[in-house]
C-alpha positions as CSV (number, residue, x, y, z in Angstrom):
1,M,23.8,-20.3,46.8
2,T,22.5,-21.9,44.4
3,A,22.3,-20.4,40.5
4,T,18.8,-19.1,41.5
5,A,19.8,-17.4,44.7
6,P,21.7,-14.4,43.2
7,P,18.0,-12.8,41.3
8,A,16.1,-13.6,45.0
9,H,18.7,-11.8,46.9
10,V,19.2,-8.7,44.5
11,L,15.1,-8.5,44.3
12,G,14.9,-8.8,48.0
13,A,17.8,-6.2,49.1
14,L,16.1,-3.1,46.9
15,S,13.4,-0.7,48.0
16,V,10.3,-0.8,45.6
17,L,11.9,2.8,44.3
18,D,15.1,1.0,43.5
19,R,14.3,-2.1,42.0
20,F,12.5,-0.1,39.8
21,L,14.8,2.1,38.9
22,P,15.5,1.6,35.0
23,V,11.7,1.9,35.3
24,W,11.7,6.4,36.9
25,I,14.5,6.5,34.7
26,I,12.9,6.0,31.4
27,A,9.9,7.4,32.4
28,A,11.6,10.5,33.3
29,M,13.3,10.8,30.6
30,A,10.2,10.5,28.3
31,A,8.2,12.8,30.5
32,G,11.3,15.5,29.6
33,L,11.3,15.2,26.0
34,L,6.8,15.6,26.3
35,L,7.4,18.5,28.0
36,G,10.1,19.9,25.7
37,R,7.8,18.7,23.1
38,L,4.3,19.4,24.2
39,V,5.0,23.3,26.3
40,P,6.1,26.6,23.9
41,G,9.7,28.3,24.6
42,L,10.1,25.7,28.3
43,D,13.6,24.8,27.3
44,A,15.1,28.9,27.3
45,A,12.3,29.7,30.4
46,L,14.8,27.0,31.9
47,D,17.9,28.2,30.4
48,A,17.1,31.0,31.6
49,V,16.9,30.6,35.8
50,K,20.1,31.2,36.5
51,I,22.9,32.4,38.6
52,G,26.3,33.4,36.7
53,E,26.5,30.3,34.4
54,I,24.5,28.2,37.1
55,S,21.3,26.7,35.9
56,L,19.4,27.0,39.2
57,P,17.1,24.2,38.3
58,I,19.8,21.8,37.6
59,A,21.5,22.5,40.8
60,L,19.3,21.8,43.1
61,G,18.9,18.6,41.3
62,L,22.3,17.8,41.7
63,L,22.6,18.6,44.9
64,L,19.5,16.9,46.4
65,M,21.5,13.7,44.3
66,M,24.6,14.1,45.8
67,Y,23.7,15.1,49.8
68,P,21.9,12.0,50.4
69,V,25.0,9.4,49.3
70,L,27.7,11.2,51.2
71,A,26.1,11.8,54.2
72,K,26.1,7.9,54.5
73,V,29.6,7.6,54.3
74,R,31.5,6.6,57.4
75,Y,34.4,9.1,57.8
76,D,35.9,7.7,60.6
77,R,37.0,5.0,59.0
78,L,39.5,5.7,56.8
79,G,41.9,3.1,57.9
80,T,39.7,0.4,57.6
81,V,41.0,0.6,54.3
82,T,44.5,2.8,54.0
83,G,46.1,-0.1,55.9
84,D,45.4,-2.3,53.5
85,R,47.6,-1.1,51.1
86,R,46.7,-3.9,47.8
87,L,43.5,-2.2,48.1
88,L,44.7,1.1,48.2
89,I,46.7,1.1,45.7
90,S,45.3,-0.8,43.2
91,S,41.8,1.5,43.6
92,L,43.5,4.5,43.1
93,A,45.3,3.5,39.6
94,L,42.3,2.3,37.8
95,N,40.0,5.4,39.6
96,W,42.9,7.6,38.2
97,V,45.1,6.5,35.8
98,L,43.9,3.8,34.1
99,G,39.8,5.3,34.0
100,P,40.1,8.3,32.1
101,A,42.6,7.1,30.0
102,L,40.5,4.4,28.9
103,M,38.1,6.7,28.1
104,F,40.4,9.2,26.4
105,A,40.9,5.7,24.3
106,L,37.3,5.0,23.6
107,A,36.2,8.5,22.9
108,W,39.0,9.2,19.9
109,T,38.5,5.8,19.0
110,F,34.8,5.6,18.6
111,L,33.3,9.1,18.3
112,P,36.8,11.0,16.3
113,D,33.9,13.2,14.5
114,L,31.9,14.2,16.9
115,P,34.2,16.4,19.1
116,E,31.2,17.4,21.7
117,Y,30.3,14.1,22.8
118,R,33.6,13.0,23.0
119,T,34.2,15.8,25.3
120,G,31.3,14.8,27.2
121,L,32.7,11.7,27.3
122,I,36.5,12.4,28.3
123,I,34.5,14.6,31.2
124,V,33.1,11.0,32.8
125,G,35.7,9.4,32.4
126,L,37.5,11.7,34.8
127,A,34.2,11.2,37.7
128,R,35.0,8.9,39.8
129,C,31.9,6.7,41.4
130,I,30.6,8.1,44.5
131,A,26.7,7.7,44.3
132,M,25.5,4.8,43.1
133,V,28.4,2.3,43.7
134,L,27.3,1.9,47.5
135,I,24.2,0.3,45.9
136,W,26.2,-1.5,43.5
137,N,28.8,-3.4,45.6
138,D,26.3,-4.2,49.1
139,L,23.6,-5.9,47.2
140,A,26.8,-7.9,45.5
141,C,27.8,-8.4,49.0
142,G,30.7,-6.6,48.8
143,D,32.7,-5.2,51.5
144,R,30.6,-2.2,53.0
145,E,33.8,-0.6,54.9
146,A,35.7,-1.2,52.4
147,A,33.4,0.5,49.6
148,A,32.5,3.6,51.9
149,V,36.7,4.8,52.9
150,L,37.2,4.3,48.8
151,V,33.9,6.8,48.3
152,A,35.3,9.0,50.6
153,L,38.9,9.6,49.1
154,N,37.7,9.2,45.5
155,S,35.3,12.4,46.8
156,I,38.3,13.9,48.4
157,F,40.8,13.2,45.6
158,Q,38.3,14.4,42.7
159,V,38.0,17.6,44.4
160,I,41.9,17.6,44.6
161,A,42.6,16.4,41.3
162,F,39.5,16.8,38.6
163,G,40.2,20.2,37.2
164,A,44.5,19.5,36.4
165,L,43.5,15.6,35.4
166,G,40.1,17.8,32.8
167,W,43.0,20.5,31.8
168,F,45.3,17.8,31.1
169,Y,43.0,15.1,28.9
170,L,40.9,18.2,27.2
171,Q,44.0,19.7,26.4
172,V,47.5,19.0,26.7
173,L,47.1,15.1,25.4
174,P,45.7,15.6,22.2
175,G,47.9,18.2,21.1
176,R,50.2,16.0,22.5
177,L,49.2,13.1,20.6
178,G,48.7,15.3,17.3
179,L,45.0,14.8,17.4
180,T,42.3,17.0,15.3
181,Q,40.3,18.6,18.5
182,N,38.5,22.2,18.5
183,V,40.1,24.7,20.6
184,L,38.6,24.5,24.2
185,Q,38.2,27.8,25.8
186,V,38.3,26.0,29.1
187,S,40.8,26.8,32.5
188,A,41.5,24.2,34.6
189,W,40.1,26.5,37.5
190,D,36.0,26.8,35.1
191,I,35.9,22.9,35.9
192,A,37.7,22.9,38.9
193,Q,34.9,25.7,40.5
194,Y,31.7,23.1,39.3
195,V,33.7,20.0,41.2
196,L,34.1,22.8,44.0
197,I,30.2,23.6,44.5
198,F,28.4,20.3,43.5
199,L,30.8,18.7,44.8
200,G,32.4,20.1,47.7
201,I,29.2,21.3,49.0
202,P,27.6,18.1,49.4
203,L,30.7,16.4,50.9
204,L,31.2,18.9,53.1
205,A,27.0,18.8,54.6
206,G,27.6,14.8,54.3
207,Y,29.9,15.3,56.7
208,L,28.8,17.6,59.0
209,S,25.1,15.8,58.8
210,R,27.4,12.6,60.2
211,R,29.7,14.1,63.0
212,L,26.6,16.1,64.3
213,G,24.0,13.6,63.7
214,E,26.1,11.3,65.5
215,R,27.2,13.3,68.0
216,A,23.8,15.0,69.4
217,K,21.7,11.1,68.9
218,G,24.1,8.6,68.0
219,R,25.0,6.1,65.0
220,G,22.3,4.2,65.8
221,W,20.1,6.7,65.7
222,Y,21.6,8.3,62.5
223,E,21.6,4.8,60.5
224,A,18.6,3.8,61.4
225,R,16.5,7.1,61.3
226,F,18.0,9.5,59.9
227,L,19.0,7.8,56.6
228,P,16.0,6.2,55.6
229,K,14.4,9.5,55.4
230,V,17.2,11.2,53.4
231,G,17.6,9.0,51.0
232,P,14.8,8.6,48.4
233,L,16.5,12.4,48.1
234,A,19.2,11.1,46.0
235,L,16.3,9.5,43.4
236,Y,14.6,12.7,43.7
237,G,17.4,14.5,42.8
238,L,18.5,12.4,40.2
239,L,14.6,12.0,37.9
240,F,14.2,15.7,38.6
241,T,17.4,16.0,36.8
242,I,17.2,13.9,34.6
243,V,13.3,15.7,33.5
244,I,15.4,19.1,33.4
245,L,18.1,17.6,30.5
246,F,16.2,15.6,28.7
247,A,13.7,19.4,28.4
248,L,16.2,20.6,27.5
249,Q,17.6,18.3,25.2
250,G,14.8,16.8,23.5
251,H,14.3,17.8,20.0
252,T,18.1,17.0,19.7
253,I,17.9,13.5,21.3
254,T,14.6,12.7,18.9
255,S,16.1,14.1,16.2
256,R,19.5,12.2,16.8
257,P,19.2,9.1,18.1
258,G,22.2,7.5,15.9
259,D,24.7,10.3,17.7
260,V,23.0,8.8,21.0
261,A,23.7,5.2,20.2
262,R,27.1,6.5,19.2
263,I,27.3,7.8,22.6
264,A,26.7,4.2,24.1
265,L,29.3,2.3,22.2
266,P,32.4,3.3,24.1
267,L,30.4,3.4,27.1
268,L,29.3,-0.5,27.4
269,A,32.8,-1.0,26.1
270,Y,34.0,0.8,29.3
271,F,32.1,-1.0,32.2
272,A,32.8,-4.6,30.4
273,L,36.6,-3.8,30.3
274,M,36.8,-1.9,33.9
275,W,34.6,-4.2,35.7
276,G,36.1,-7.2,34.0
277,G,40.3,-5.6,34.8
278,S,38.9,-4.6,38.5
279,F,37.9,-7.9,38.7
280,L,40.7,-9.3,38.3
281,T,43.0,-6.7,39.6
282,G,41.4,-8.1,42.7
283,K,41.6,-11.7,42.8
284,A,45.3,-11.9,40.9
285,I,46.4,-9.6,44.1
286,G,44.8,-11.9,46.3
287,L,42.1,-9.4,47.9
288,G,39.4,-12.0,48.6
289,Y,35.6,-11.9,47.0
290,E,34.4,-8.7,48.9
291,R,36.9,-6.4,48.4
292,S,37.7,-7.7,44.8
293,T,33.7,-6.7,44.3
294,T,34.4,-3.7,46.0
295,L,37.4,-2.4,43.8
296,A,35.3,-3.5,40.5
297,F,32.3,-1.6,41.6
298,T,34.2,1.0,43.1
299,A,36.8,2.1,39.5
300,A,33.8,0.8,36.7
301,G,31.2,2.9,37.8
302,N,31.1,6.9,37.6
303,N,29.9,10.5,39.1
304,F,27.8,11.1,36.1
305,E,26.0,14.2,38.6
306,L,29.6,15.4,38.6
307,A,30.2,15.2,34.6
308,I,26.4,16.8,33.8
309,A,27.4,19.4,36.1
310,V,30.6,20.3,35.2
311,A,29.4,19.6,31.2
312,V,26.3,21.7,31.6
313,G,28.0,24.9,33.9
314,V,31.2,24.8,31.6
315,F,29.6,24.5,27.7
316,G,25.4,24.9,29.0
317,V,22.8,22.8,29.5
318,T,21.5,22.0,25.9
319,S,25.6,20.9,24.4
320,G,26.5,17.9,23.7
321,Q,28.7,17.6,26.4
322,A,25.6,17.5,28.2
323,L,23.9,15.1,26.1
324,A,26.9,12.8,26.5
325,G,26.6,12.9,30.6
326,V,22.0,12.8,30.7
327,V,22.9,9.3,28.3
328,G,25.6,7.7,30.9
329,P,22.8,6.7,33.5
330,L,21.0,4.8,30.8
331,I,23.3,2.9,30.1
332,E,24.8,2.5,33.4
333,V,22.5,1.7,35.2
334,P,20.9,-1.8,33.8
335,V,25.0,-3.0,33.1
336,L,25.8,-2.2,36.5
337,V,22.4,-4.4,37.3
338,A,23.5,-7.1,35.7
339,L,27.2,-7.2,36.9
340,V,25.4,-7.4,40.6
341,Y,24.1,-10.9,39.0
342,L,27.4,-11.2,37.6
343,S,29.1,-11.0,40.7
344,L,27.0,-12.9,42.7
345,A,27.9,-15.7,40.2
346,L,30.5,-15.7,40.3
347,R,31.5,-15.4,44.7
348,D,30.8,-19.8,43.7
349,R,33.2,-19.8,42.2
350,F,35.7,-17.7,44.3
351,T,34.4,-19.9,47.1
352,A,35.5,-23.0,45.2
353,A,39.1,-21.8,44.3
354,G,39.5,-20.9,47.9
355,K,38.2,-24.5,49.4
356,A,40.4,-26.2,46.7
357,V,43.9,-23.9,47.4
358,T,43.4,-25.3,51.5
359,A,42.2,-28.6,50.8
360,P,45.0,-31.6,51.4
């Protein structure tokens, strides 16, 4: 591949919707801000439409956003990756040990005086990526099956571990380290119940869709006909959620641009460290380019949908924790697109290194 090939590959592989995703996200944020400013009482009206503490507009957007991605996962191919212990163990360690710990450290380093935003970032660090990572991995020519399996494992593990890890990083560890913090009146169940709702429901729906769809029409029909029809729902759900959240957060965002910038800094550091460290780890343990790329993207990406859902459910729609989650997609999309280009540039070096090793 020549030096000019990566841009053509990336742009050619993306649909019109995906190609201009950063534009749509910026437009959705602007629309939300304008609605919040121009429609009196909109924030109160949106916040009032709920069942218990769950905002129905937010719930609708999040469920629409997550279902198509989970419907794409091939749940019958877990064995293709579970047999590769190097990939499996390194992925679990990066996602569930290093990732949350790194975000915890960055949040306390960059935001020691902003406890709400700090808590929101820690929640982001606990929400491992199960959504857009499939797109980034595919564009970077990673291992599709490995990515699908790691996404499935992260989905299942997230339901089991998210609540306990949230309790550990938000309550136990700060106290053990002697860090000053606000008392958080939230139990492991408070977090886990939102994980079960916003991850468990679309995960079950995605699994049943594939099983029943393939049984009735076959895998070819399911992947060539059904998935392309439901796929755009993920983007529509994301944009709808962003409009609602920014309508509710508009005053905070426009009145505190410095806070938004401070939230962005640890996120940038997180993406760079996690992706670079994971890619080098894959290369060091001999995974090859495809699976090293898959390892890097599945470790670097975060499930902002789930983080937003938990922050909104536990702390409220207009909370600083929710704002930290909302800033996430704004930073993640352009950064991971740039990392796709970087991956493709490194592929030539991977191939050249492999040829040098095998050369007489």
